[in-house]
C-alpha positions as CSV (number, residue, x, y, z in Angstrom):
1,X,2.6,2.8,24.3
2,X,2.4,3.5,20.5
3,X,4.4,1.6,18.0
4,X,6.7,4.5,17.2
5,X,7.6,4.9,20.9
6,X,8.2,1.2,21.1
7,X,10.6,1.4,18.2
8,X,12.5,4.3,19.7
9,X,12.8,2.6,23.0
10,X,14.0,-0.6,21.3
11,X,16.6,1.5,19.5
12,X,17.8,3.0,22.7
13,X,17.9,-0.4,24.4
14,X,19.8,-2.0,21.5
15,X,22.5,0.7,21.5
16,X,23.2,0.0,25.2
17,X,22.8,-3.8,25.0
18,X,25.8,-3.6,22.6
19,X,27.7,-1.7,25.3
20,X,26.5,-3.9,28.1
21,X,27.7,-7.1,26.5
22,X,29.6,-9.8,28.3
23,X,32.9,-8.5,27.1
24,X,34.9,-6.4,29.6
25,X,35.4,-2.7,28.9
26,X,38.4,-1.9,26.8
27,X,41.3,-0.3,28.7
28,X,41.5,3.5,28.4
29,X,44.9,3.2,26.7
30,X,43.3,1.2,23.9
31,X,40.7,3.9,23.3
32,X,43.1,6.7,23.0
33,X,41.5,8.5,25.9
34,X,43.0,10.0,29.0
35,X,44.0,7.3,31.6
36,X,43.1,9.7,34.4
37,X,39.9,11.6,33.7
38,X,40.7,13.9,36.6
39,X,43.6,15.4,34.4
40,X,41.2,16.6,31.8
41,X,40.7,20.4,31.7
42,X,37.0,20.9,31.6
43,X,36.9,23.5,28.8
44,X,34.0,24.3,26.5
45,X,33.6,22.1,23.4
46,X,30.6,24.0,22.0
47,X,28.1,26.7,22.9
48,X,24.5,25.8,22.1
49,X,22.1,28.7,22.4
50,X,22.4,29.7,26.1
51,X,24.1,26.4,27.2
52,X,27.4,24.7,26.7
53,X,28.8,21.2,26.0
54,X,32.0,20.7,28.0
55,X,35.1,18.8,26.9
56,X,34.6,16.4,29.8
57,X,31.1,15.5,28.5
58,X,32.4,15.0,25.0
59,X,35.3,12.8,26.2
60,X,32.8,10.6,28.2
61,X,30.5,10.1,25.2
62,X,33.4,9.4,22.8
63,X,34.8,6.8,25.3
64,X,31.4,5.1,25.4
65,X,31.2,4.9,21.6
66,X,34.8,3.7,21.3
67,X,34.1,0.9,23.7
68,X,31.0,-0.1,21.8
69,X,33.0,-0.3,18.5
70,X,35.8,-2.3,20.1
71,X,33.3,-4.8,21.7
72,X,31.7,-5.3,18.3
73,X,35.1,-5.7,16.6
74,X,34.1,-2.8,14.3
75,X,36.7,-0.4,12.9
76,X,37.1,2.8,15.0
77,X,37.1,6.0,13.0
78,X,40.1,8.4,13.3
79,X,39.9,10.3,16.6
80,X,39.1,13.6,15.0
81,X,36.4,12.2,12.8
82,X,34.8,10.3,15.8
83,X,34.9,13.3,18.0
84,X,33.3,15.5,15.3
85,X,30.4,13.0,14.7
86,X,29.8,12.6,18.5
87,X,29.8,16.4,19.1
88,X,27.4,17.0,16.3
89,X,25.0,14.5,17.7
90,X,25.4,16.0,21.2
91,X,24.6,19.4,19.8
92,X,21.4,18.2,18.2
93,X,20.4,16.4,21.5
94,X,21.1,19.5,23.5
95,X,19.0,21.7,21.2
96,X,16.0,19.3,21.7
97,X,16.5,19.2,25.5
98,X,16.4,23.0,25.5
99,X,13.2,23.0,23.5
100,X,11.7,20.4,25.9
101,X,12.5,22.7,28.8
102,X,10.9,25.7,27.1
103,X,7.8,23.5,26.5
104,X,7.7,22.5,30.2
105,X,8.3,18.8,29.4
106,X,9.7,16.8,32.3
107,X,10.1,13.1,33.2
108,X,9.6,12.0,36.8
109,X,11.8,9.5,38.6
110,X,9.1,6.9,38.6
111,X,8.9,6.9,34.8
112,X,12.7,6.5,34.5
113,X,12.5,3.6,37.0
114,X,9.8,1.8,35.0
115,X,11.8,2.2,31.8
116,X,15.0,0.7,33.4
117,X,12.9,-2.2,34.7
118,X,11.5,-2.8,31.3
119,X,14.9,-2.8,29.7
120,X,16.2,-5.2,32.4
121,X,13.2,-7.5,31.8
122,X,13.7,-7.4,28.0
123,X,17.3,-8.5,28.6
124,X,16.2,-11.4,30.8
125,X,17.6,-10.0,34.0
126,X,16.3,-8.4,37.3
127,X,17.3,-4.8,37.7
128,X,20.2,-5.4,40.1
129,X,21.8,-7.9,37.7
130,X,21.2,-5.6,34.8
131,X,22.9,-2.7,36.6
132,X,25.9,-5.0,37.4
133,X,26.1,-5.9,33.7
134,X,26.0,-2.3,32.6
135,X,28.7,-1.3,35.1
136,X,30.9,-4.3,34.3
137,X,30.9,-3.0,30.7
138,X,32.4,0.3,31.9
139,X,29.3,2.4,31.8
140,X,28.3,4.1,35.1
141,X,24.8,3.6,36.3
142,X,24.3,7.3,36.7
143,X,25.2,7.8,33.0
144,X,22.9,5.1,31.9
145,X,20.0,6.4,34.0
146,X,20.6,10.0,32.7
147,X,20.6,8.8,29.1
148,X,17.3,6.9,29.7
149,X,15.8,10.1,31.1
150,X,17.0,12.0,28.1
151,X,15.5,9.4,25.7
152,X,12.1,9.6,27.5
153,X,12.3,13.4,27.4
154,X,13.0,13.5,23.7
155,X,10.3,11.0,23.0
156,X,7.7,13.2,24.9
157,X,9.0,16.3,23.0
158,X,8.6,14.5,19.6
159,X,5.1,13.3,20.6
160,X,4.1,16.9,21.4
161,X,5.7,18.7,18.4
162,X,5.4,16.1,15.7
163,X,3.6,12.8,16.3
164,X,0.4,14.3,17.8
165,X,-0.1,16.4,14.6
166,X,0.0,13.5,12.1
167,X,-3.3,12.5,10.5
168,X,-4.1,9.6,8.2
169,X,-7.1,9.6,5.9
170,X,-9.3,6.6,5.1
171,X,-8.3,6.9,1.5
172,X,-4.6,6.5,2.4
173,X,-5.5,3.4,4.5
174,X,-7.4,1.8,1.6
175,X,-4.6,2.4,-0.8
176,X,-2.1,1.0,1.6
177,X,-4.1,-2.1,2.2
178,X,-4.3,-2.7,-1.5
179,X,-0.5,-2.7,-1.8
180,X,0.2,-5.4,0.8
181,X,-0.1,-8.5,-1.2
182,X,3.3,-7.9,-2.7
183,X,4.5,-6.2,-6.0
184,X,1.5,-5.1,-8.1
185,X,-0.9,-7.5,-6.4
186,X,-4.3,-6.3,-5.2
187,X,-4.1,-3.0,-7.1
188,X,-7.3,-1.8,-8.7
189,X,-6.2,1.7,-9.7
190,X,-4.3,2.9,-12.8
191,X,-1.7,5.4,-11.7
192,X,-0.4,8.6,-13.4
193,X,3.2,9.5,-12.5
194,X,5.7,12.1,-13.5
195,X,9.3,11.1,-12.8
196,X,12.9,12.2,-12.9
197,X,15.6,9.6,-13.5
198,X,19.3,10.1,-12.5
199,X,21.1,7.1,-13.9
200,X,23.3,5.0,-11.6
201,X,23.3,1.3,-12.6
202,X,23.9,-1.2,-9.8
203,X,27.3,-2.1,-11.3
204,X,28.5,1.6,-11.3
205,X,31.4,2.6,-9.2
206,X,30.8,3.8,-5.6
207,X,31.9,7.3,-6.6
208,X,29.4,7.5,-9.5
209,X,26.6,6.1,-7.3
210,X,27.2,8.7,-4.6
211,X,27.4,11.5,-7.1
212,X,24.2,10.5,-8.7
213,X,22.5,10.2,-5.3
214,X,23.7,13.6,-4.3
215,X,22.3,15.1,-7.5
216,X,19.0,13.3,-7.1
217,X,18.7,14.5,-3.5
218,X,19.2,18.1,-4.6
219,X,16.5,17.8,-7.3
220,X,14.2,16.1,-4.7
221,X,14.5,19.2,-2.5
222,X,13.7,21.5,-5.4
223,X,10.6,19.4,-6.3
224,X,9.4,19.4,-2.7
225,X,10.0,23.2,-2.3
226,X,7.5,23.9,-5.1
227,X,9.6,24.0,-8.3
228,X,7.6,22.9,-11.3
229,X,8.2,19.1,-11.6
230,X,7.8,18.9,-15.4
231,X,10.4,21.7,-15.8
232,X,12.9,19.9,-13.5
233,X,12.3,16.7,-15.5
234,X,12.9,18.4,-18.8
235,X,16.2,19.9,-17.6
236,X,17.6,17.1,-15.6
237,X,16.0,13.7,-16.2
238,X,18.0,11.0,-18.0
239,X,14.9,9.0,-18.9
240,X,13.6,8.7,-22.5
241,X,10.5,10.7,-21.6
242,X,12.4,13.7,-20.2
243,X,11.3,16.0,-23.1
244,X,7.7,15.3,-22.1
245,X,8.4,16.5,-18.6
246,X,8.8,12.9,-17.3
247,X,5.0,12.3,-17.8
248,X,4.3,8.6,-17.9
249,X,0.5,9.0,-18.3
250,X,-2.0,6.5,-16.8
251,X,-0.6,3.0,-16.5
252,X,-1.8,-0.2,-14.8
253,X,0.3,-1.2,-11.8
254,X,1.6,-4.3,-13.7
255,X,3.3,-1.9,-16.2
256,X,5.0,0.2,-13.5
257,X,8.1,-0.5,-11.5
258,X,7.0,-2.2,-8.3
259,X,8.8,0.5,-6.3
260,X,6.5,3.1,-7.8
261,X,3.4,1.1,-7.0
262,X,4.5,0.6,-3.4
263,X,5.3,4.4,-3.0
264,X,1.8,5.2,-4.4
265,X,0.2,3.4,-1.5
266,X,0.9,6.3,0.8
267,X,0.8,9.2,-1.6
268,X,-1.9,11.8,-2.4
269,X,-2.4,13.1,-5.9
270,X,0.0,16.0,-6.5
271,X,2.4,14.8,-3.8
272,X,6.1,14.2,-4.5
273,X,7.4,11.0,-2.8
274,X,9.5,12.2,0.2
275,X,12.4,10.0,-0.5
276,X,14.4,8.7,-3.6
277,X,13.4,5.4,-5.1
278,X,16.4,3.2,-6.0
279,X,15.9,1.0,-9.1
280,X,18.2,-1.0,-11.2
281,X,18.7,2.0,-13.5
282,X,19.4,4.7,-10.9
283,X,17.6,7.1,-8.5
284,X,14.0,8.1,-9.2
285,X,12.1,11.1,-8.0
286,X,8.4,10.6,-8.5
287,X,5.2,12.7,-8.3
288,X,1.8,11.0,-8.2
289,X,-0.4,13.1,-10.6
290,X,-3.6,11.1,-10.2
291,X,-5.2,7.7,-9.9
292,X,-8.3,6.3,-11.5
293,X,-10.4,3.1,-11.4
294,X,-8.7,0.3,-13.4
295,X,-9.7,-3.1,-14.5
296,X,-8.7,-4.9,-11.3
297,X,-10.9,-6.5,-8.7
298,X,-12.8,-3.5,-7.4
299,X,-15.0,-4.3,-4.5
300,X,-12.9,-7.2,-3.2
301,X,-12.5,-7.4,0.5
302,X,-9.3,-5.7,1.7
303,X,-6.6,-8.0,3.2
304,X,-3.2,-7.5,4.7
305,X,-0.2,-9.7,4.3
306,X,2.4,-10.8,6.9
307,X,5.9,-11.3,5.6
308,X,8.4,-13.8,6.9
309,X,11.7,-11.9,6.6
310,X,15.3,-12.0,7.7
311,X,18.1,-9.4,7.4
312,X,21.7,-8.5,8.1
313,X,22.2,-5.1,9.7
314,X,25.4,-3.1,9.6
315,X,25.3,0.0,11.8
316,X,26.8,3.2,10.3
317,X,27.7,6.7,11.5
318,X,28.2,7.2,15.2
319,X,29.2,3.9,16.7
320,X,29.3,2.1,13.3
321,X,31.0,1.7,10.0
322,X,31.5,4.3,7.3
323,X,28.5,4.2,4.9
324,X,30.4,3.2,1.7
325,X,32.2,0.4,3.6
326,X,28.9,-0.9,4.9
327,X,27.2,-0.8,1.5
328,X,30.1,-2.6,-0.1
329,X,30.2,-5.3,2.5
330,X,26.5,-6.1,2.1
331,X,26.8,-6.1,-1.7
332,X,29.7,-8.7,-1.3
333,X,27.5,-10.8,1.0
334,X,24.6,-10.6,-1.4
335,X,26.8,-11.9,-4.2
336,X,28.1,-14.8,-2.1
337,X,24.6,-15.8,-1.0
338,X,23.3,-15.7,-4.6
339,X,26.3,-17.9,-5.5
340,X,25.1,-20.5,-2.9
341,X,26.2,-19.1,0.4
342,X,24.2,-19.4,3.6
343,X,22.4,-16.2,4.4
344,X,21.8,-17.3,8.1
345,X,25.5,-18.0,8.6
346,X,26.5,-14.5,7.3
347,X,23.8,-13.0,9.6
348,X,25.2,-14.8,12.6
349,X,28.7,-13.6,11.7
350,X,28.1,-9.9,10.7
351,X,24.6,-8.7,11.7
352,X,24.7,-6.1,14.5
353,X,21.3,-6.6,16.1
354,X,19.5,-9.0,18.3
355,X,18.4,-11.3,15.5
356,X,21.9,-12.3,14.6
357,X,21.8,-15.4,16.8
358,X,18.7,-16.5,14.9
359,X,20.4,-16.1,11.5
360,X,18.8,-12.7,11.0
361,X,15.3,-14.2,11.2
362,X,12.8,-11.5,12.2
363,X,9.8,-13.9,12.1
364,X,6.4,-12.8,10.7
365,X,6.2,-9.0,10.2
366,X,2.8,-7.3,10.0
367,X,2.5,-3.9,8.3
368,X,3.6,-1.1,10.6
369,X,5.9,-3.2,12.7
370,X,9.2,-1.9,11.2
371,X,10.5,1.4,9.9
372,X,9.1,2.7,6.6
373,X,12.3,2.3,4.5
374,X,12.6,-1.3,5.6
375,X,9.0,-2.0,4.9
376,X,8.9,-0.3,1.6
377,X,11.9,-2.4,0.4
378,X,10.5,-5.6,1.9
379,X,7.2,-5.1,0.0
380,X,9.0,-4.9,-3.4
381,X,10.7,-8.2,-3.0
382,X,9.4,-11.5,-4.3
383,X,9.6,-14.6,-2.1
384,X,13.3,-15.7,-1.9
385,X,14.6,-12.4,-3.3
386,X,17.4,-10.4,-1.6
387,X,17.4,-6.6,-1.6
388,X,20.3,-4.3,-2.3
389,X,21.5,-2.5,0.8
390,X,18.7,-0.5,2.3
391,X,19.4,2.5,4.5
392,X,17.3,3.2,7.6
393,X,17.9,5.1,10.8
394,X,19.6,2.0,12.2
395,X,22.1,1.5,9.4
396,X,22.2,-0.6,6.2
397,X,20.2,-3.8,5.9
398,X,20.3,-6.7,3.5
399,X,16.8,-8.0,3.4
400,X,15.5,-11.4,2.2
401,X,11.8,-12.3,2.0
402,X,11.2,-16.0,2.8
403,X,7.4,-16.2,2.3
404,X,4.1,-14.4,2.8
405,X,0.7,-15.2,4.3
406,X,-2.6,-13.5,4.8
407,X,-2.9,-11.8,8.1
408,X,-5.6,-13.0,10.5
409,X,-7.9,-10.7,12.2
410,X,-10.9,-8.4,11.4
411,X,-10.9,-5.8,8.7
412,X,-10.9,-3.2,11.5
413,X,-7.7,-4.6,13.0
414,X,-6.1,-4.7,9.6
415,X,-7.1,-1.0,9.0
416,X,-5.6,-0.1,12.4
417,X,-2.3,-1.7,11.4
418,X,-2.3,0.1,8.1
419,X,-3.0,3.4,9.8
420,X,-0.1,2.9,12.1
421,X,2.2,2.1,9.2
422,X,1.2,5.2,7.3
423,X,1.4,7.4,10.4
424,X,4.8,6.1,11.2
425,X,6.1,6.9,7.7
426,X,4.6,10.4,7.7
427,X,5.8,11.1,11.3
428,X,9.4,10.1,10.4
429,X,9.5,12.6,7.5
430,X,7.8,15.3,9.6
431,X,10.3,14.7,12.4
432,X,13.3,15.0,10.1
433,X,11.9,18.3,8.7
434,X,11.2,19.6,12.2
435,X,14.6,18.6,13.5
436,X,16.3,20.4,10.6
437,X,14.3,23.6,11.2
438,X,15.1,23.4,14.9
439,X,18.9,23.0,14.2
440,X,18.8,25.9,11.6
441,X,17.3,28.3,14.1
442,X,19.7,27.5,16.9
443,X,22.9,29.4,17.7
444,X,25.9,26.9,17.8
445,X,29.5,28.0,18.2
446,X,32.1,25.2,18.0
447,X,35.2,25.8,20.2
448,X,37.2,22.8,18.8
449,X,39.6,23.6,16.0
450,X,38.4,22.3,12.7
451,X,34.8,21.6,13.7
452,X,32.1,22.8,11.4
453,X,28.3,22.4,11.4
454,X,27.0,19.3,9.6
455,X,25.6,20.0,6.1
456,X,21.9,19.4,5.7
């Protein structure tokens, strides 16, 4: 099983481990749900192409999410907001399942059974005990099994439509390896960047930061769609070199922001970085113009570095906190830790993943073993340094690097790890683009008053 499939399976398991905790299911009255599901009129909540999502299906999923939030002692969003979030997610899921059916993708019972056994084993239980634990938490085994089948189906669909089409060049691998010693270390190439800065200092208000990020995201889409980068920079950048089209010329890695150097490791000349770069000054959009041989240690043997890291994770969106609240909470924790607080204690109290009981300690991480956004942020940190809140598909993380060491193994093994890391990053971006196109081409008609499609 590839590393991306393992990560998705782990995410599926983690979401249900939270539901299948030792706490009893919350009573229906506490969830604001019908006390007798048989009284629910099974009307249509949404039409999705030639299929429907029923009110009963929506109520069941909302109830599951509500129980999860209550068991985590997390705030439950207002009922209308939670239902809207859950329904949008169900629409996206249904569109993918319809595509899988068109493509002839199926998952047999034996595959589902093996997955359930792996999940039970990962939780330290035999299958019968695991089932009892799931059902004790208020989740029917049929529902859990159905969702496992859905996850496997979506994974096979993604493999066919996206992951199997990703390629990684040897040059990308070499550049990635050169970036793994930490900020600016091991780099032998001078880099030529163009950039657009939208100012948003770290001490700015939440409203100003969100407005700056929205503007930067809009400009990023323009840059990726083919608009001339230098013209966008002249019209919009708030950096001193805006009049020069944001052209920074060739610079040694030591003279560039470490975030730029890390991004360059997986970029081709002419490519716009697919995500915004957060710096102390604001949000940066960068385009790698070219690279050339510098005065570094050309010819040195490539090495990779493992990073000993810990984190605090706060989940957001469906089943989690509102994004501004999560970011603000992690910023408060960061300030307290920098003032002498115990990072591990905060992790045990607040982190919403399996590492919480270990004080957030993830152990030694090799390149490619975590999601791209987490790895990119981790690679910019010095030993002992704590990141600002980092957004990934799992929520917001506060990351602290404890130490680094050279990875053992042959050069071939190291290159394989690098290739996996680059492939994962490219696949995540390609999957997001494919999913957006699939959603845009689907017919969706919401039948619940006030519901509107999510904005891309």
